[in-house]
C-alpha positions in Angstrom: -0.4 30.8 -2.0 2.7 32.4 -3.5 5.5 30.3 -1.9 9.0 30.3 -3.3 10.3 27.1 -5.0 12.9 26.8 -2.1 10.1 26.9 0.5 8.0 24.3 -1.4 11.0 22.0 -1.7 11.7 22.3 2.1 8.0 21.8 2.9 8.0 18.6 0.8 11.1 17.4 2.6 9.1 17.9 5.8 5.7 16.4 5.1 6.9 13.6 2.9 9.0 11.9 5.5 6.2 12.4 8.0 3.8 10.7 5.6 6.2 7.8 5.1 6.5 7.4 8.8 2.8 7.4 9.2 2.5 4.8 6.5 5.1 2.7 8.3 3.3 3.0 11.5 0.1 1.9 9.8 1.9 -1.2 8.7 2.7 -1.8 12.3 -0.9 -1.2 13.3 -2.9 -3.2 10.7 -0.5 -6.2 10.5 -2.7 -7.7 13.3 -5.7 -7.6 10.9 -3.9 -9.8 8.4 -2.8 -12.4 10.9 -5.4 -12.5 13.6 -7.5 -15.2 12.0 -4.4 -17.5 11.8 -3.5 -16.7 15.4 -7.1 -17.4 16.5 -7.1 -20.8 14.7 -3.7 -21.8 16.0 -4.5 -21.0 19.7 -8.2 -21.9 19.5 -9.5 -18.4 20.1 -12.9 -17.5 18.5 -13.8 -14.2 16.8 -15.1 -12.6 20.0 -11.8 -13.4 21.9 -9.6 -12.1 19.0 -12.0 -9.1 18.8 -11.3 -8.5 22.5 -7.6 -8.0 21.6 -8.6 -5.5 18.9 -11.0 -3.7 21.2 -8.3 -3.4 23.9 -6.0 -1.7 21.3 -8.8 0.5 19.9 -9.8 1.8 23.3 -6.2 2.3 24.4 -5.7 4.3 21.2 -8.9 6.3 21.8 -7.9 7.3 25.3 -4.3 7.9 24.5 -4.8 10.1 21.4 -7.2 12.3 23.4 -4.7 12.7 26.2 -1.7 13.0 23.9 -3.3 15.7 21.8 -2.6 18.5 24.3 0.8 16.9 25.0 1.7 17.1 21.3 0.5 20.7 21.2 3.0 21.5 24.0 6.1 19.4 23.0 5.6 19.8 19.2 4.9 17.4 16.4 8.6 16.5 15.8 9.1 15.1 19.2 5.8 13.4 19.1 6.4 11.5 15.9 9.9 10.4 17.1 8.4 9.0 20.3 5.6 7.3 18.5 7.8 5.7 15.8 10.5 4.3 18.0 8.0 3.1 20.6 5.8 1.3 18.1 8.9 -0.3 16.5 10.0 -1.7 19.8 6.6 -3.1 20.7 6.3 -4.8 17.3 9.7 -6.3 17.9 8.6 -7.6 21.3 5.5 -9.2 19.7 7.6 -10.9 17.0 10.0 -12.3 19.6 7.1 -13.5 21.7 5.9 -15.7 18.8 9.4 -16.6 17.7 10.3 -18.0 21.1 7.0 -19.8 21.4 6.1 -17.9 24.6 2.5 -17.4 23.8 0.7 -19.8 26.2 -1.4 -16.9 27.4 -1.8 -15.3 24.1 -5.1 -13.6 24.9 -3.6 -11.7 27.8 -0.1 -11.1 26.4 -1.3 -9.9 23.0 -4.0 -7.7 24.6 -1.3 -6.0 26.8 1.3 -5.7 24.0 -1.2 -4.6 21.4 -2.5 -1.9 23.8 1.0 -0.6 24.3 1.6 -0.6 20.6 -1.6 1.4 20.1 -0.5 3.9 22.7 2.6 4.8 20.7 0.6 4.6 17.5 -1.6 7.4 18.8 1.2 9.9 18.3 1.1 9.4 14.5 -1.8 11.5 13.3 -1.3 14.1 16.0 2.2 14.7 14.8 1.3 14.9 11.1 -1.5 17.4 11.7 0.5 19.4 14.3 3.5 19.9 12.1 1.6 20.6 8.9 -0.7 23.2 10.6 2.3 25.6 10.5 3.4 24.7 6.9 0.1 24.9 5.1 -2.4 27.8 4.6 -6.0 27.0 5.3 -6.7 27.3 1.5 -4.1 24.6 0.8 -5.4 22.2 3.4 -8.2 20.6 1.4 -5.5 19.3 -0.9 -3.4 18.3 2.1 -6.5 16.3 3.3 -6.1 14.3 0.1 -2.4 13.8 0.9 -3.3 12.7 4.4 -5.7 10.1 2.8 -2.9 8.9 0.6 -0.7 8.4 3.6 -3.4 6.3 5.3 -4.1 4.3 2.1 -0.4 3.6 1.5 0.1 2.3 5.0 -2.8 0.0 4.7 -1.6 -1.2 1.3 1.7 -2.1 3.0 0.0 -3.9 5.8 -2.4 -5.9 3.6 -0.6 -6.6 0.3 3.0 -6.9 1.6 1.8 -8.4 4.8 -0.1 -11.2 3.0 2.9 -11.7 0.7 5.2 -12.0 3.6 3.0 -14.6 5.3 2.7 -16.6 2.1 6.4 -16.5 1.5 7.8 -17.2 5.0 4.9 -19.1 6.6 5.8 -17.4 9.9 4.1 -14.8 12.0 7.3 -13.3 13.1 8.2 -11.5 9.9 4.9 -9.6 9.9 6.0 -7.9 13.1 9.8 -7.5 12.3 9.4 -5.8 8.9 7.2 -3.0 10.2 9.5 -2.6 13.2 12.5 -2.1 10.8 10.5 0.4 8.7 9.5 2.5 11.7 13.0 2.5 13.1 14.4 3.6 9.7 11.9 6.5 9.5 12.7 7.5 13.0 16.2 8.2 11.8 15.0 10.1 8.7 12.6 12.2 10.7 15.4 13.1 13.2 17.3 14.8 10.5 14.6 16.2 8.2 11.4 17.1 10.1 11.0 20.5 11.7 8.0 21.9 13.6 7.7 25.1 11.6 9.3 27.0 8.7 11.4 29.2 10.9 13.1 26.1 12.3 14.2 25.2 8.8 15.5 28.5 7.7 12.3 30.0 6.2 9.9 32.7 7.5 6.7 31.7 9.4 3.6 33.0 7.8 -0.1 33.6 8.6 -1.9 30.4 8.0 -5.3 32.0 7.9 -6.8 29.9 10.8 -6.7 32.6 13.5 -3.1 31.9 14.6 -0.7 34.8 14.8 2.4 34.0 12.7 4.3 36.9 14.3 4.2 35.2 17.7 5.2 31.8 16.5 7.4 31.1 19.5 4.9 32.2 22.1 4.0 29.8 24.9 1.4 27.1 24.4 -2.2 27.8 25.5 -3.0 26.8 29.1 -4.8 23.5 29.3 -8.1 25.1 30.4 -8.1 27.6 27.5 -7.1 24.7 25.2 -10.1 22.6 26.3 -12.5 25.5 26.0 -11.3 26.4 22.5 -12.0 22.8 21.4 -15.1 21.7 23.2 -17.0 25.0 23.2 -17.0 25.0 19.4 -20.3 23.4 18.1 -18.7 22.5 14.8 -16.0 20.5 16.5 -18.6 18.8 18.7 -20.5 17.8 15.5 -17.3 16.5 13.9 -16.6 14.4 17.0 -20.0 12.7 16.6 -19.3 12.2 12.9 -15.9 10.6 13.6 -17.5 8.2 16.1 -19.6 6.8 13.3 -16.6 6.8 11.0 -14.7 4.7 13.5 -17.3 2.0 13.7 -17.7 1.7 10.0 -14.0 2.1 9.1 -12.6 -0.4 11.5 -15.5 -2.8 11.1 -14.6 -3.1 7.4 -10.9 -3.2 7.9 -10.9 -5.6 10.9 -13.1 -8.2 9.4 -12.6 -8.0 5.6 -10.1 -10.9 5.7 -12.6 -13.3 7.2 -15.3 -11.8 5.0 -13.4 -12.7 1.9 -12.3 -16.1 3.2 -15.6 -17.3 4.7 -18.2 -15.7 2.4 -16.3 -15.7 -1.0 -13.7 -18.5 -0.2 -10.8 -16.2 -1.2 -7.7 -17.3 0.6 -4.9 -14.9 1.6 -2.5 -17.0 -0.4 -4.3 -16.3 -3.7 -3.1 -13.4 -5.9 -6.6 -11.9 -6.1 -6.5 -11.4 -2.3 -3.3 -9.3 -2.7 -5.4 -7.0 -5.0 -7.5 -6.1 -2.0 -4.6 -4.1 -0.7 -4.3 -2.3 -4.0 -8.0 -1.7 -4.1 -7.9 -0.2 -0.6 -4.9 2.0 -1.5 -6.4 3.1 -4.9 -9.8 3.8 -3.4 -8.3 5.6 -0.5 -6.0 7.8 -2.6 -8.8 8.6 -5.0 -11.2 9.3 -2.2 -8.8 11.6 -0.4 -8.0 13.6 -3.6 -11.6 13.9 -4.7 -12.8 14.8 -1.2 -10.1 17.5 -0.8 -10.7 18.9 -4.3 -14.5 19.0 -3.8 -14.1 20.7 -0.5 -11.7 23.4 -1.7 -13.1 24.0 -5.2 -16.8 23.3 -5.0 -17.6 24.3 -1.4 -15.1 27.1 -0.9 -13.0 25.2 1.7 -16.1 24.1 3.7 -15.8 20.6 4.9 -19.3 19.5 6.1 -21.1 19.5 2.7 -18.6 17.1 1.1 -18.6 15.0 4.3 -22.3 14.6 4.0 -22.0 13.4 0.4 -19.3 10.8 1.2 -21.2 9.5 4.2 -24.3 9.0 2.1 -22.4 7.0 -0.5 -20.8 4.9 2.3 -24.3 3.7 3.1 -24.9 2.5 -0.5 -21.5 0.7 -0.6 -22.0 -1.1 2.7 -25.5 -2.1 1.5 -24.0 -3.6 -1.7 -21.3 -5.5 0.4 -24.1 -6.9 2.5 -25.8 -8.4 -0.5 -22.9 -10.8 -1.0 -23.5 -11.4 -4.7 -21.8 -14.3 -6.5 -20.5 -16.1 -3.5 -17.9 -18.8 -4.3 -17.4 -17.7 -7.9 -14.4 -15.9 -9.4 -16.7 -13.1 -10.6 -18.1 -12.7 -7.1 -14.7 -12.5 -5.6 -13.7 -9.8 -8.1 -16.9 -7.9 -7.4 -16.2 -8.1 -3.6 -12.7 -6.7 -4.0 -13.9 -3.9 -6.2 -16.7 -3.0 -3.7 -14.1 -3.0 -0.8 -12.0 -0.6 -2.8 -15.0 1.7 -3.5 -16.0 1.5 0.1 -12.5 2.5 1.1 -12.6 5.5 -1.2 -15.5 7.0 0.6 -14.4 6.0 4.1 -10.8 7.1 3.8 -11.7 10.2 1.9 -13.9 11.7 4.5 -11.7 10.4 7.4 -8.6 12.1 5.9 -10.5 15.3 5.5 -12.0 15.4 9.0 -8.9 14.3 10.9 -6.3 15.8 8.6 -7.9 19.1 7.4 -10.9 20.1 9.6 -8.8 19.6 12.7 -6.3 22.2 11.5 -9.0 24.6 10.4 -10.9 24.7 13.7 -8.0 24.0 16.0 -5.5 26.4 14.5 -1.8 26.2 15.0 -2.0 26.0 18.8 -4.8 23.4 19.2 -4.4 21.4 16.0 -3.2 18.3 17.8 -5.8 18.6 20.6 -8.7 18.7 18.0 -7.1 15.8 16.1 -6.9 13.9 19.4 -10.5 14.5 20.2 -11.7 13.4 16.8 -9.4 10.4 16.6 -10.1 9.5 20.2 -13.9 9.3 19.8 -13.4 7.6 16.5 -11.5 4.8 18.2 -14.2 4.5 20.9 -16.5 3.6 18.1 -13.9 1.4 16.7 -13.7 -0.6 19.9 -17.3 -1.7 19.5 -16.3 -3.5 16.3 -13.8 -5.7 18.1 -15.7 -7.9 20.6 -19.1 -6.5 19.5 -19.0 -7.5 15.8 -16.8 -10.5 16.8 -19.6 -11.8 19.1 -22.3 -11.3 16.5 -20.2 -13.2 13.9 -19.5 -16.0 16.4 -23.1 -16.3 17.4 -25.1 -15.5 14.2 -22.5 -15.7 11.4 -22.3 -13.3 8.5 -26.1 -13.1 8.1 -26.2 -11.7 11.7 -24.3 -8.6 10.6 -27.2 -7.5 8.4 -29.6 -8.3 11.3 -27.8 -6.8 14.2 -25.1 -4.6 12.6 
């Protein structure tokens, strides 16, 4: 696309703060993964009970993102990201103060409720990013944007794992792992208020035809009626196929991310306080960034902006990576620990790559400007329904059968 340097600069000042906000929100979403094993040990909660908290959050997110998709399409991505960022910041603060004051006698109930509320506000994140960028990127540029979307996801998870583990090791307190993400999200709320705009015409540039069936000459027309919006989304067989694919992605993705801490600790005896553990966050980030860029490049350059072929390749390699993780080679040795961290990074490459492309790119392609957030909501919603099964489901298997039970029942 032949965009002017001024437009490209303004577009960067639009999507980059959005990406940083999404990364900050990820930090306030996956901090629970880092600390849940410690909370469970302190309050005598087993893996199934801690998994229940995770499932409550996953299913709240799944329902919320599906309902908030049409809402974001109507109110615009800018308002949606502002609501999500400040809401999630306040809930993270509330959780931090709960532990700071020692008021956690009913931690299973209180954390389930607060974590579900956090995940409600978190659901605005991906919707906002996709909604805003659907008007700033042509369809032929979106494969590369899918890579950018994967980088956002990976960076946020890096912040949660690496910095989160460092904060825990440095302060020996659970409160800081809630307060730091809250501060980051509040700061990005202020940045987005001043910089983020829904479409080019709101930032002093001309709207343009994005090539997805939207009409750029009627950029200010009314949103689609809800019935038309639902028909546009759920009568499309490609979108229905993507929904099924994202259900599987949710189960695999969250299963790995929710339990990798215990996996490294209990199978490979790698503590969160060890420097090698911090490299797990770098492996996730590096793998996710590489996966996003490779997936987007392959989609645009090798498959003429077609998303399903490259998704098939990435899903196939995921099976291989998960099989290698299940073999648990070199348990208890330094070499085995390094091997496990590398495998987790490679697994993240193929999980985050395809997830970023489906949620961040295909949703814009098939939803268009008017239904981008609705399609994203449908894809993300079903993904988190699958994710919810990893909480108490895998937690119960681990509690009952141990890590060998994952291979038998997973």
